[in-house]
N, C-alpha and C positions, 0 to 999 in steps of 0.2 A: 728536481724530478717529483711531479704531482703524486701526494699522496691516495693512490689509486686500491683498492680493497679488489680482492681477485676471489669470488666465490664461483668456481666450476660447476654448473650444475649436471648432478651425473643420471638424470631422467631424461632419454631421449624421446619419450613418449608425451611430453607436455609441452605446449606453446608457451605455457606463463614464463614471465622473467623471476621466477623464484629465487634465481641467483641476484636479485636487486630487492625483492620486498620477501617477508615470512608470514603468512597467517598465523597471528597468537590466539585468536579468538573468532568463531562463526556462531552467527545465532539466524536460524531462518523462520519465516513466518510466512506460512502456505495454508491456502484453500484447497481440498481435493473435492474437485467439480466432476462426478461422477457421468452426468450426462454429456458433456463438452469435453471428457478424458483427459482433462488437463491438469496440472498444478498450476497456480498464481500466488503472489505474494512476494516477499523482499527477502532479501539474503543479505546480511552485512557482515564485512569482515573487517577486522583490526588488522591492520598490515604494517609490519615494523620493518622501517627500512635498515637493510643491514651494510649498504655503502654509503658512502659520504657524500650525498648530492649529485651522483653520478647518473641518475635517470631523471627525466622530468614526464615519465610513462608509467602505467602499470600494465601488465599484460595478463589477460586471466584466461583459462580455457571455456570456451562454449562450443557446444554442438547441437544446431537446430531449435537454438532458445531464442525465444521473442525477447527483446531486453526495450523497457520502454521508458527508463529514469535511472541515470548515477548520481549519488549525491555523494560528496565528501565532505566530512565534517557538518554534515547539516545543509551544505552548500551547492547546488545543481551543479554537473561539469558536464562538459563535451565528452561526446565517447564516440566511439566507431566500431563496426564488425569488421575486422578483416576478411581478406581473400579467404574462402574456403582452402584446406590443405587438409587432403583424405591422407590417413583416416581419424584425421586428429580435429577436425573441426577448424571452427573460425575465432580466433583469437579477439576478446574484446580488449581494444585498447582504450585507454582513460588516459586525457590529457591532463597534463598537472602545470602550474602557472612557474611552479619553480622546483628545484630536486628538495630533496629532505634530507636532513642529517643523520648519522648512524645512530641508530638506538632510537629515535622518536617513531611516532606513528601515526597514522590516518586511519579515521574510520569509514570504510567506502561501504555503503549500502545502495543496492542495487533493485528495482522495480523489474519484475521479467514472471515469463509464465512460459512453460512447457508447449512442444507443438506435437502434432501427429507423428512427427519424425524421431521422437524421444525412444532412445535405444535402451533406455534404463528402466522404462516401467512398462509392466504390461497390467491392461485393463481387461477384466473378465466381466462378461455380463451375467444377470442372474441364472441363465441355463448352463451358464459354464460352472457353475461351482456345484457342490456336493447336497447342498439343501436346495438351491434354486430360489431363495429366498430374495436375494441382495446382490448388488453387483461388487466385485472385490478389485483391489489393487495391490501389487506390490514391486517392489524396486530390485533390482542388481546392479549394483556400480562398479563390482570389479570387471574387467581392470580399468578402462578409462571412460567409463558410461556416466558418473556422478556430472560431469561438465555437460549431457545433456538433460540434464535437471536444472542446475543452477549453476551461474560462472562461478569458477573457484580456480585454486591452483590444484589441480587435478592427477597430483603423483604423489606416490607412497614416501616420497622423501620430504613431505611439510606433516605436520600433524600439529592438531589443535582442537581445544574444548569445543564442544558444540552443544546450542540450548534449541530446542525446539518446540514451537507453538503450532500446534496443527488444527486447523477447524475442518471438522467432517461429522456428516451425519451417523457412520457408522465407529465402532471402536478403532481405536489406531492403536497401533505397536511403532517404536521407534527406536533406534539405537542408541537409546539412555534410560537412565532410572525414570518411571512414570511418576508423576505427582498422584499423591492418595488421593486428589479430589479427579482425578479421570473419570469421565464417565465408561462404564464397562458393558452397557448395554446400547443397542441401536436407538436413534431416536425415534418416539411416537409419531412424531411429525414431520419427520425426513428435515428438519432443520438443524444447519451445523450446530456441532459442540465444540469445545475447544481442549483439548488435549496438549499438555504441557509435559516436557521430558530434560533434564538434562544429563551430559555427558561430559564430568568434569575430567577424565582424563584424556589427555590429547590424541587425537585419531588422525588417520587418514582420510582423504575424501571418499577412497572407496568402501569404508564402510560407513558412509551414511546409509540408514535403512528405512524405510517407512513401508508399512502394509494397514490397509484398511478395508474393512469387511466385515462381515456377520460371525464375528471370533466371540468365543467362550473361555474361559481360564479356568485351571483346575490344577490345587500342589500335587507335583512331583517329587518332593524331597522339602529338607528345612528350607532350603534358599533357591529355592526352586519352583517354577511354573511351567505347565505346557498351555498352549494356545492353539485353537483351532476352530474350524466350523462344530457346530452344537451337535451336529449329527454324528462327528468322528471323537467328540472329547472324552468319551468312556474309553474306547477302545486306544486312542492316544495315550491317554494317561497309565491303561496298565502296561503299555509296551516301556515305558520310559520310567514308572516309580522305582521299579527295583534296582536300576542301574546308575543313576544319576550322580546319587550322593556318593556312592562308592567311586566311581571314576573320578570327581572333584576330590575326595581324599588323596586318591593315590597320586592324582597330579602334582597335589599341593606337596605331598612327601618327595616327588622328584626335583620340585623347583622352589618355589614359596607359596605362602597362603594367596591364595587367588584376589585380585584386586577389586575387581571389576562389582562389588557387591551381591548382584543377583545374577545367576547364573539360569535363563529360560531357553525353552524350545515355541517355536511357532512352526508349528505343520501347515505348509502350502497347500493351493492345489495342485492338482499335477502335472500344469505346465511348468513349473518352477525347475531352470535348467540344471542344477547340480545336487548333488546329494545332500549337501547342506553347503551354509554360505556362514561365515562365521562373525555376522555382526555383534557389537559388543553387546550385553544383555541377554539378547534374543538370538539365538542361531535359526538361520529360516533353514529349515528342513523337508525335503521330498516326502510326498506322501507313500515311496515305496517302502522307507525304512518300517511302515506300519504292517508286519508280515504275520502278525496274530502267534507268535513264537519267539518275540524278544532276540530274534537271530542276527538281527539287521541293525542292530542299535550299537555300533563299533563306529557307524556315523558318528555320533555321539562325542564317542571319545575322541574322534580325531576334531570334531570343530569345538569342542571343548580345549582340547590343548592349542588351537590357537587361541584361546586367552590369553597364554605366553608367548606363543610364537606368530607372530604376523601381526595380531592386534597391540600386544606390548612392546615388542620387539619386532621391527619390520624390516623388510627388502627395503633399499631406497631406490629402487626402480624394477620392473619386470623382467630387467636382464639377469636378475640375481634373487627371481621367483624361487630356485631351490631353498632359498634359507627358509623362508617363511615356511614350503610344503615342507620339504625335506626333514627340518627339524620338528614340525608338526607329526609327519608319519612316525618319527622316531619316538616322539613322547606317546603316542597314541598306543604304541605296540608295546613298548614299556609297560602303559596302564594295564592293558591285556594280561602282559604277565604278570602283574600286582593283583590284579584283581581275579584271575583263575589259580595265583599261587603255583604258577612256574612258567620258567621262561621259553619252555617250548611252545607254547601258545603265542607267542609274538615272533619266531620263527615261521608256525605255521601261517600267519598271516603274513610274513616276509614272501614266502614261497608263492601265496596268490599275488603279491605285488610284484614279483617276480615276472610270472606271466603275465602281467598289464606292461611291465617296461618291455618285455619281449615282444609284444603286440604293436606297441608305439613304435620302438625304433624298425621293425620291419616295416611297419607305414611308408614311415619317414624314407627309409635308407640307412644304413650304419653311417654312412658320410656328412647327413644331414645337419645343418647347425644347429637344428632344435633339438638333436639328442646330445649335445653339450652342456655342464653346467650352466658356464655363464653363455649365454647368447647374447648375439648383436640382433637388436630391435630397432636399429636406425633404420627411420622410413616405413617399419612394419607395424602390423597390428598386433599387440599380445596376446588378443584373444585366437590368431593363428598358429600361436605357439602351446595351447593349450593342449596338453598330454598329459600320462603317468610319467612321464620323464623328471622333470623336476623332483615332482613326490618321490619316486622310487630308485631314482640314481642317487636324489638328494640324502635318503634313507641310506642307502648302501655304504654311501661315503662315509656317514657318520658311524653306522657301524661299523666301518672296517677303523676308524680311529678308536674306538672303545675298545673292540677286540685287540686292536694293537697295543694300548696303552692299559688295559686293562679296566674293569667297568668300574673299579673302586676309584680309581682317578679321574676316568670321564664321570662321574657320579657328583664329585667335588666341582668338578669345572659349570657342570650347567646350572646352579644356583649363581655362578658368579657370571656367568654369559650373559643370562637373562636379567640380573641386577645392575651388570655394566652397562648394557644397551636400552635400557627399561624406559619406555616413553621415546624411544629415539630410533632411527631408520639407520642401516648401515651396508655395506656391501660387503663382497666374500672377502677382499682385501683385508677389511677391518677383523673379520671372523677368524684369520689365518692368523692376525696381529696378536687378537686377546687368547687366542688358546696358547700362542707361544710365549707367550709373555707370561701367562698364569703358570706354565711348568717353568718359567725360566729357572728357577731357583733348585727345582728338582732335577740332578741330571740324569735319573735313572730314564724319565718318562722324557726329559729332553733330549735324550739318545734315541729314543724309539721313535718321536715325531720326526726326527731325521730321515727317517725312511719315506717318508712322505714326498711321492712326486707330484709337487702343488700344480705345477703345470698341465699334468697329462688330466691328473682329476679334474680341474678347471676346462680346458679347453679341447680335448680328445671327445671326438664324437663317438657315438657308437655306444655299445656294452661297458659298462665297468667290469673289473673281474668279480665272478661270482663267488659270494661268500659261502661254507659250508653250514649250512643249515642245518638244526636238528629236525629231521624227517620221520618222527617216530609217529607222527599225528597221520602222515599223509603215506605212509609204506602200504597200509592196505588199499588205498586210494589208488595207488601208481600202478599197484599188483593189480587190480581190477581193470585197471584202464591197460595194462599190457594184453590181458586176456582178449579186450575187446578189438587192439589192434591189429589182431591174427585175423581181423575178416577184412582187415583195409586190401591183402592181397585179391587181384580179382582174375577173374578166367583170362585162360592165355598165358599166364605167369604161374611159376612154381607155387603151388596151394598150400600153406604151412597148416597141417594138420592139428585141429585141435578137439580136447574133449569138453571145452567151455560150453555150457548153455547158461545162459542167462536167466535168473530168477530174481523175485523182489526180494529176497534175503539178503542179496549180493549188497544192498546199502541199508539193510536195517540198525538202525541204530546211530546212521548218521547223521552228523550237524548239516543245516543249509550250507556251510562253509566247506565241509569237506566234499559234498556235490559240487559245488564252485571250482575249488581244485581239480576233481575229476573230469568234470566238462572242459574245462582250461585244455586238460592234458590230451582230452580228444581231440580238441582243435588244432593240437600241436602234431598230428599226425601227418606223417610224409604224404601218404595219400588219405582222403576223406574216406569216413565209413560209405560203404553201399547204402542207398535207399532205404532199402529194407531193412536194415539192418540199424541203421537210425530212428525209424518208424519202432522197430523192435524194443529199442532202449527207452524210446519216448512213454510209451505203455506200459514194460515192463517195470519199470522205476517210477511212474506218475510223472512225468516232468512235464508234460502239455499242460494239464491243468493245473498246476502247483500257483498257490498266490504269491509266492516268494519271488520276489523278479528278478533278482538276480540269480536265482537257479532257472526262471524260464526263459530269458532274454538269452543264455548263455547256451539253454539247449535248442533255442530257435535258430539260434547260428550254426550249429553242428548239423540241423536239420537242412539248413539253406545250402549249406556248403555240402551236403549230401547228394543236393537236387532233389530233395522230395519237396514238391510242389503242392501238398497236401497241407505243408506248413504255413503256407503262405498268409491263410485267411487268420491265423493266429498273430503272426507278424503285423501287418495292417491292422488290426483291431488293437494289438499292444500301442503301435505308432500313435495312433489316434486317443491314447489314454494315460500314455507317459511321456512328458515332455523332457526328462532327466538326460541330459547331453551322454552320460556312460552308457545308455540302452539306446539311445537314437543312434548314435553315430555308427559304431558297429552294425547296426541290425541294418539303415539302410544302405551301410557299405554290401555287406551280403546280398540284400536285396535286390542293389542296383546291379549285382554280378549275375544276377538268377535273372532279373526280370525287369530292366531299365525302364521301359512304360511304365508297370506297376508303381514301380518307385516315386515316377514324376507324378503320377496320380495319386498317390496315397499322401503325398505331400501336399498337392493343390488341394485336396482336400480337408487337411487338418493344420494349414498353413498358420491361418487366426489363430488355432490355439497354442502354437507354440510362442514361447520367449522370445522376442527380438534377436537374441543373442544366438538363439540354438536355431533359428530359422535361416538366418545368415550362414551358418556354419553349413546348414543342408542345401542351401543355394548353391553355395561353392561345389560341395560335393556333386551336385547334379550338372551345374554347369559345365564340370570337367568332364565328366562322363558324357552326357550327351553330345557336346562340344567333337567328344573322339569318336562318338558313333556307336557307343558300347549298347 
């Protein structure tokens, strides 16, 4: 029998043959062309054969990329782009003269350029930026969009060190340590300047990140910098400088020392589709966290936690996304407990998370595939499965294990887990094995772990068992919500009498997160508030005009559900200024239900403002509703 190596690919969302080859080093040399709105240059991969001459081809993921030339070990080679397979792109097939024995490597160099169909890049004109002086570009590669920038093995199951050489007339940020000689000011002649970065810790392709524009820098801690538009720099520095280092120290106390050297934050223009993206070295953050009250910086606690969960230890495919996000949400909330010096703060955050989980499961339906911890993504776009489920259901699972075996025992496991899988990728079954093996000699803990029904946790759709959270920080919030719920009884039915008269003092001294919990509770009422009561709530508690988008976006949902047509102008205004999908998705959902024509009109007006990922999401929402004649 022939000596055949079997490496079963674990990721169904890549067309690369990474079961034959593994990327061990990647270098990109790119020029940013703002006029043409493209990147062009060369990517060089070192590919190691992990089978014994069993293939004469290399397959790399691409999507809407123009391929100009392919070289192997300096010699030009034949290539072809195979037929496009949605949503995964067109594999780049490179022909080899012969197979390569196990352990030997090839240096593959590809000249390429991005196209206008690139889904990972957003280009902004000067008028779309805050100070309107220079154009801007940034990338968002998660989940499978790196392949639309450069050919690669676009799977989290492959990790490699990166080197970046980027030419741009404007300052550049990338997911590596910047060379000290990099320019930090725009070119006075608008000619390209060279910026170099090194990422020595192996990362998957989705953590490739690039941004360039009129960017200024300021310190926010001994190992941290904030970067943003010059006109926003002071506000961003103030927002982050109080909490960044304490968050870092708290995370290190839970796991082990931070491995990436620097932890920095880039505050992007408002079209950025996420709250934050955990790109190594530089978290890419939404400007919606800049609220002037430091009450939204928990986004940074979350993205910082990704430095261990997701970046250092990665899910091997998006079917096991909960390993990235569930763990990160768990660490984030432990950090909150440490920084605020009481565990009730993480339970308070978990209560907000449970509301988000409830919303996602109700949206999908309790039997939907995407409400499981381990999901089936074969033939599917991972972006379609993006929701709070992997974050919150994953958190609840880890919280359940912690409560089952005790926090002291679980705290011993945390650094072991991240050390065992550091710089590697794993699936849910690897997690299970690692947990059980770690406590194998501890008979008490092992006995408790036998109580876990792994198949139910992994594969059952819908809600997990709801933990008993400490509600001390939300009791007064729930009490106020109950008083408002009395107003939902309508004429013609038994009217519940109430002496409650809303007043501004009801919410005096509340944090923004307490207001969020209150509004989330109102959104769960069996009946919506009457229109006039919703208006009264907005004016009495100053919810319409607040600058905290976490609060205002939820109040807008309350008003839309109540039938308050006067709120529509506020909603359409926000949808033209905020591109974060956390807010865009529910606001469009409510607006569609009230006025689908206005929703379509709003989208058409703002579609060029939205990031391609966000734009595609809204198109799917609108197509479904307009097709139904909603």
